[in-house]
N, C-alpha and C positions, 0 to 999 in steps of 0.2 A: 340339432336341427338347424340352428342359425348358422353354424359353421358350414354346413352343406350348402346353404343358400348363398353364403359369401363366396365359397369356392365356385359355385355355378356362375355367379355374377362376374367373377374374375375371368372365368373361361370365356364368357360371352364378350367381355371387354377385349380380351386378346384376339378373338375372332374378328371383332369389329375393327380393331387396329390393323390386323393383317389385311382385311378387305380394303381399308382406306389406303394402306401402303401400296397395295396392288393397283388400286384405282389410280393413285398418283403416278405409278410407274407406267400405266397405260397412257395417261395424259402426256407424260414426258416423251414416251415413245412416239405418240401421234405427232407431237410438236417437232420432234427430231425428224420424222418422215417429211413433214411439210418443209422444214428448212433445207433438208437434203434436196428435195425436188426443186427448190428455189435457188440452189447453189449458194446459200448464205453461209459461207465458210466461218465467219466470225461467230454467228449464232450456233453453228454446229459445235464449235469448240466450247462455247459457254455451256451447252447442254451435255457435253461429255462428262463421264464420271470423274476424270482427273484432267481438267483443262491444262494445268501447268505442264504435266508430264507429256500430254499429247502435243502441245505446242513445241516443247523441247525436242520431241521425236521428229516432228515435222521439220524443224530447223536443221537438225542433224542430217536428215535425208536430203534436204535442199542443198546443204553444204557439200555433201558427197556427190550429188548430181552435178553441181557447179564445178567441183574439182575434176570430175570425169570429163566434162565438156572441155575444160581448159587443157587437160593432158591428152585428150583424145583427138 
């Protein structure tokens, strides 16, 4: 009987954790929407899932565009 109660509590804790994680994701998504609207590029990169890789990708694209302008 006690084992069933413990398993039930563990299940409830997992559901609670999933809800909290989802709620946090919604908050993050709302904040990202606000900074996109404000064109706050630095904050957008801070809120991205992998800021370092995103910045590296941006730098690569900017270098390619710069090279195209110089040769074009």
